[in-house]
C-alpha positions as CSV (number, residue, x, y, z in Angstrom):
1,M,56.5,16.8,34.5
2,K,52.5,16.5,34.0
3,F,51.6,20.3,34.3
4,L,54.4,21.3,31.7
5,A,53.0,18.8,29.2
6,S,49.6,20.3,29.9
7,F,50.8,23.6,28.6
8,A,53.3,22.4,25.7
9,L,51.0,24.5,23.2
10,T,51.6,27.6,25.4
11,A,55.5,26.9,26.0
12,S,55.6,26.4,22.1
13,L,54.5,29.9,21.5
14,A,56.7,31.3,23.7
15,V,59.6,30.2,22.0
16,V,58.7,30.0,18.6
17,A,61.2,32.5,17.4
18,C,64.1,30.2,18.9
19,S,66.4,28.8,16.8
20,D,69.0,27.4,19.4
21,M,67.4,25.9,22.6
22,S,70.9,24.8,24.0
23,M,71.3,25.7,27.8
24,D,73.7,28.4,28.5
25,P,74.3,30.2,31.9
26,D,73.2,33.3,30.7
27,D,69.7,31.9,29.8
28,T,69.0,31.3,33.5
29,V,68.9,35.1,34.4
30,I,66.9,38.0,33.6
31,G,68.3,40.9,31.7
32,T,65.9,43.8,33.3
33,S,65.4,47.6,32.2
34,N,64.6,48.2,36.2
35,V,68.4,48.0,37.1
36,D,71.7,49.5,35.5
37,P,72.2,48.6,31.9
38,G,73.7,45.4,31.4
39,A,73.0,44.2,35.1
40,Q,71.3,41.0,35.5
41,I,69.2,39.4,38.4
42,E,68.5,35.9,39.1
43,T,64.8,34.9,39.4
44,D,62.7,32.2,41.1
45,L,59.2,31.1,40.6
46,F,57.0,33.8,41.3
47,V,53.9,33.3,43.6
48,E,50.2,34.2,43.0
49,P,48.9,37.4,44.0
50,A,47.1,37.6,47.5
51,D,43.7,38.0,45.6
52,F,44.2,35.7,42.9
53,D,41.2,33.4,41.9
54,L,41.4,30.5,39.7
55,N,38.1,30.9,38.2
56,T,38.5,34.5,37.4
57,Y,41.6,33.8,35.7
58,L,40.3,31.2,33.5
59,E,37.3,33.2,32.7
60,I,39.5,36.0,31.2
61,N,42.1,33.4,29.7
62,S,40.0,30.8,28.7
63,D,42.6,29.5,26.1
64,V,44.8,28.2,29.3
65,K,42.0,26.0,30.4
66,Y,41.1,24.5,26.9
67,S,44.7,24.1,25.9
68,Q,44.5,20.8,27.9
69,I,41.9,19.6,25.6
70,I,44.1,20.4,22.5
71,Q,46.8,18.6,23.9
72,A,44.9,15.5,24.8
73,V,43.2,15.5,21.6
74,R,46.7,15.9,19.7
75,S,48.2,13.0,21.9
76,R,45.1,10.7,21.3
77,N,45.5,11.7,17.5
78,Q,49.2,11.3,17.2
79,A,49.2,7.7,15.5
80,F,46.6,8.8,12.8
81,L,48.6,11.9,12.0
82,D,51.6,9.9,11.9
83,S,50.0,7.5,9.2
84,M,49.1,10.7,7.2
85,S,52.9,11.4,6.6
86,M,53.9,7.9,5.6
87,T,54.9,7.7,1.9
88,Q,55.9,4.0,1.0
89,D,53.5,1.6,3.0
90,S,50.0,0.9,1.4
91,V,47.0,-0.9,2.1
92,E,45.0,-3.1,0.3
93,L,41.4,-2.2,-0.5
94,E,38.0,-4.3,-0.7
95,D,38.5,-4.3,-4.5
96,G,41.7,-5.7,-4.2
97,S,43.7,-2.6,-5.4
98,K,46.1,-1.2,-3.0
99,K,46.6,2.6,-1.9
100,P,49.1,4.6,0.0
101,I,48.5,4.6,4.0
102,A,48.9,8.4,3.5
103,A,46.0,8.7,1.1
104,V,43.7,6.7,2.8
105,A,44.4,8.3,6.3
106,K,43.9,11.8,4.6
107,E,40.6,10.9,3.2
108,R,39.5,9.6,6.7
109,Y,41.0,12.4,8.3
110,N,39.0,15.0,5.9
111,A,35.7,13.1,6.2
112,D,36.0,12.9,10.0
113,T,36.8,16.8,10.0
114,S,33.7,17.5,7.8
115,A,31.7,15.7,10.2
116,F,33.1,17.5,13.2
117,I,32.2,20.6,11.6
118,H,29.0,20.1,10.0
119,S,27.3,17.5,11.9
120,D,26.0,19.7,14.8
121,T,26.5,23.4,14.0
122,A,25.5,24.2,17.7
123,F,28.6,22.2,18.9
124,T,30.5,23.8,16.3
125,H,29.6,27.1,17.4
126,K,30.5,26.4,21.0
127,V,34.0,25.1,19.9
128,F,34.4,28.2,17.8
129,L,33.9,30.2,21.1
130,M,36.5,27.8,23.0
131,A,39.1,28.2,20.3
132,G,39.3,31.8,21.3
133,Y,37.0,33.7,18.9
134,K,34.4,36.3,20.1
135,E,30.9,35.7,19.5
136,E,30.4,38.6,16.9
137,M,33.2,37.0,14.8
138,W,30.9,33.6,14.3
139,P,30.1,33.4,10.4
140,S,28.4,29.8,10.2
141,A,29.8,26.4,10.1
142,D,29.8,26.5,6.2
143,S,31.5,29.8,6.2
144,L,34.6,29.5,8.3
145,N,37.8,30.7,7.1
146,K,41.0,28.7,6.8
147,E,42.4,29.9,10.3
148,Q,39.1,29.6,11.9
149,R,38.9,26.0,10.5
150,F,42.2,24.9,11.6
151,M,41.6,26.3,15.2
152,V,38.2,24.5,15.5
153,T,39.5,21.1,14.3
154,L,42.3,21.1,16.9
155,F,39.4,20.1,19.2
156,N,38.6,17.2,16.9
157,L,39.1,13.7,18.3
158,V,39.9,11.9,15.0
159,Q,38.3,8.4,14.7
160,S,39.5,5.5,12.7
161,G,36.2,4.3,11.8
162,K,33.0,6.0,11.0
163,P,32.8,9.6,12.4
164,S,30.8,10.2,15.5
165,I,30.0,13.5,16.5
166,N,28.4,12.0,19.8
167,E,31.9,10.8,20.8
168,D,33.6,14.3,19.9
169,K,31.1,15.9,22.1
170,K,31.1,13.4,24.9
171,F,35.1,13.7,25.0
172,I,34.9,17.4,25.3
173,E,31.9,17.8,27.7
174,E,33.3,15.3,30.1
175,F,37.1,16.1,29.9
176,V,38.5,16.1,33.3
177,Y,40.7,19.3,33.8
178,D,44.1,19.2,35.7
179,E,43.5,21.9,38.2
180,D,46.8,21.8,39.9
181,A,48.5,22.5,36.3
182,L,45.7,25.1,35.5
183,R,46.5,27.1,38.9
184,L,50.4,26.6,38.1
185,H,49.9,28.3,34.8
186,Y,50.1,31.8,36.1
187,V,53.1,31.8,38.3
188,I,55.1,29.7,35.4
189,F,53.6,31.1,32.4
190,G,50.9,33.7,32.8
191,A,52.8,36.4,35.1
192,L,55.9,36.1,32.4
193,E,53.4,36.8,29.6
194,G,51.9,39.8,31.3
195,R,48.3,38.2,31.5
196,A,45.5,39.7,33.4
197,Y,44.9,37.8,36.4
198,R,41.4,39.6,37.5
199,Y,39.4,42.5,36.5
200,C,40.2,46.1,36.8
201,E,38.8,48.2,39.8
202,A,38.0,51.7,39.8
203,G,40.8,54.1,39.8
204,E,43.6,51.4,39.7
205,M,44.4,51.3,36.1
206,G,47.9,52.3,34.8
207,A,49.1,52.0,31.4
208,P,47.7,49.8,28.9
209,K,50.0,46.7,28.5
210,S,50.3,47.6,24.6
211,E,52.3,50.5,25.9
212,I,54.5,48.9,28.3
213,H,58.1,47.8,27.2
214,P,58.6,44.3,28.7
215,D,62.1,43.4,29.9
216,T,63.9,40.2,28.2
217,L,64.2,36.9,29.7
218,G,67.8,35.7,28.9
219,V,69.9,36.3,26.3
220,R,68.5,33.3,24.4
221,P,65.7,33.0,23.7
222,R,65.0,36.5,24.2
223,I,61.4,36.0,25.7
224,M,59.5,38.9,26.8
225,D,59.0,39.2,30.5
226,Y,56.2,41.3,31.9
227,N,57.2,40.1,35.4
228,A,57.9,43.4,36.6
229,Y,54.2,44.4,36.5
230,I,50.7,42.8,37.3
231,F,47.9,43.4,35.1
232,C,44.0,43.4,35.2
233,M,41.3,43.5,32.5
234,N,38.8,46.2,32.0
235,K,35.6,44.9,31.5
236,K,34.3,47.8,29.6
237,D,36.8,47.8,26.8
238,G,38.3,44.3,27.3
239,L,42.0,45.8,27.5
240,V,44.5,44.8,29.7
241,Y,46.3,47.5,31.9
242,S,48.8,47.5,34.4
243,I,47.7,47.7,38.0
244,K,49.0,50.7,39.6
């Protein structure tokens, strides 16, 4: 299904602790703390709250939107990334010598990555924010730490020839989002993860999400389930709270 492919990264995070992904009847029910101990209830897809607004949801959860770009970039880069793992095949260089494909690919990858980060620092700054970092965390293109550099380069469309920052910018700035998939994100993943779907209004904030003990979805892979609550984000402190 197309929308599931769009959120492969989100799904991967949800099951990152899983070691056994085989299907089992117990995995299709929710073990919930809201009923008697040991009891289980079946679940269906949840519906959006009546006041759900997609633009607000994406403003609060920008990673949902940008995960589509990351997935598209990874799909486009896959052949190049595969070549970096090859160990036996080699290519003949202009001087007649031979070099392992993996070594050539890594050299081109490093050159392309460097161009992506350093060719247009204003663009790098923009991608830094798209990667989920706050404005006050921006160091400079030359001072990105290892994690920041990795997150930024998730948006890099690696080119087999000479690096072109203009091609990267065009790809990102003209990217066409799958809005149907974006809207489905909340009912499939967002509610489960306890994401805020709108900003809080006066007097409606309950407990901070950090203080709420989630239910457990299934026996395996024991995904934390916040579907018993709905959440909002307080603009003043940027924290997520349950809605009373």
